[in-house]
VOBA-1610 file (N, C-alpha, C; in pm, whole numbers, padded with zeros to 5 digits, always signed):
BEGIN
Unk-01322+04800-02809Unk-01335+04679-02696Unk-01189+04572-02699Unk-01191+04522-02597Unk-01048+04449-02543Unk-01103+04302-02546Unk-01084+04202-02617Unk-01096+04110-02553Unk-00989+04017-02536Unk-01036+03902-02446Unk-00894+03813-02421Unk-00917+03686-02487Unk-00784+03660-02570Unk-00831+03501-02617Unk-00778+03407-02547Unk-00805+03302-02527Unk-00749+03227-02444Unk-00739+03067-02535Unk-00592+03024-02521Unk-00510+02934-02616Unk-00525+02799-02564Unk-00610+02717-02624Unk-00598+02612-02589Unk-00495+02546-02504Unk-00368+02588-02553Unk-00233+02524-02463Unk-00261+02589-02318Unk-00265+02725-02323Unk-00239+02728-02191Unk-00401+02687-02091Unk-00468+02645-02150Unk-00578+02599-02087Unk-00565+02438-02064Unk-00474+02399-02130Unk-00389+02239-02072Unk-00315+02254-01986Unk-00224+02361-01991Unk-00135+02348-01900Unk-00199+02399-01754Unk-00264+02461-01730Unk-00332+02500-01649Unk-00460+02363-01588Unk-00486+02303-01638Unk-00521+02177-01652Unk-00438+02104-01574Unk-00339+02091-01613Unk-00232+01960-01604Unk-00180+02028-01451Unk-00188+02140-01414Unk-00125+02223-01286Unk-00216+02212-01198Unk-00319+02189-01241Unk-00484+02176-01134Unk-00442+02019-01069Unk-00417+01938-01181Unk-00431+01764-01143Unk-00295+01750-01058Unk-00234+01816-01079Unk-00087+01791-01012Unk-00088+01828-00878Unk-00146+01978-00842Unk-00189+02026-00759Unk-00280+01920-00662Unk-00335+01859-00711Unk-00482+01759-00654Unk-00393+01617-00579Unk-00297+01561-00683Unk-00193+01456-00639Unk-00112+01496-00497Unk-00051+01637-00550Unk+00003+01625-00396Unk-00068+01657-00311Unk-00180+01710-00323Unk-00240+01742-00177Unk-00297+01521-00107Unk-00327+01468-00231Unk-00285+01321-00198Unk-00253+01244-00096Unk-00080+01317-00199Unk+00014+01242-00113Unk+00037+01268-00030Unk+00053+01395+00010Unk+00114+01474+00165Unk-00030+01396+00252Unk-00165+01380+00231Unk-00257+01368+00322Unk-00204+01235+00397Unk-00178+01147+00267Unk-00127+01000+00286Unk-00034+00961+00380Unk+00082+01062+00346Unk+00192+01033+00420Unk+00155+01127+00570Unk+00090+01200+00608Unk+00048+01227+00707Unk-00003+01142+00783Unk-00127+01035+00724Unk-00205+00968+00756Unk-00072+00853+00836Unk+00013+00849+00744Unk+00087+00703+00772Unk+00213+00731+00904Unk+00229+00866+00910Unk+00310+00910+01048Unk+00241+00880+01135Unk+00078+00963+01150Unk+00002+00982+01224Unk-00034+00789+01319Unk-00038+00708+01180Unk-00052+00585+01242Unk+00108+00500+01313Unk+00195+00519+01260Unk+00303+00514+01323Unk+00386+00560+01472Unk+00263+00707+01511Unk+00299+00715+01612Unk+00209+00660+01736Unk+00072+00615+01660Unk-00004+00550+01759Unk+00053+00420+01787Unk+00107+00359+01718Unk+00145+00237+01735Unk+00263+00263+01826Unk+00361+00366+01781Unk+00451+00349+01871Unk+00423+00399+02005Unk+00372+00489+02047Unk+00327+00522+02180Unk+00239+00433+02247Unk+00160+00338+02189Unk+00121+00228+02256Unk+00193+00110+02279Unk+00321+00122+02193Unk+00398-00004+02234Unk+00470+00036+02354Unk+00523+00120+02358Unk+00606+00178+02497Unk+00497+00182+02631Unk+00411+00260+02567Unk+00282+00269+02698Unk+00308+00077+02755Unk+00292+00018+02681Unk+00318-00149+02697Unk+00439-00167+02778Unk+00515-00133+02712Unk+00661-00189+02744Unk+00689-00104+02879Unk+00641+00035+02935Unk+00670+00060+03037Unk+00581-00021+03168Unk+00463-00001+03145Unk+00373-00040+03221Unk+00426-00219+03285Unk+00428-00278+03183Unk+00446-00409+03249Unk+00564-00408+03325Unk+00660-00334+03315Unk+00826-00307+03374Unk+00775-00299+03509Unk+00642-00236+03572Unk+00592-00157+03715Unk+00503-00296+03785Unk+00493-00387+03644Unk+00352-00485+03765Unk+00448-00608+03871
//
């Protein structure tokens, strides 16, 4: 019968890797949210500037 032995060091590495992946996902989401907010503000400002010129 073959049994797998899990060493504590390998589980620690796996847990650390999972934690790093979670942080990277959070960073990516925060960067995308900041980019979306910038674009919304930019386009709103451009709309105001362009429509005022025609009044």
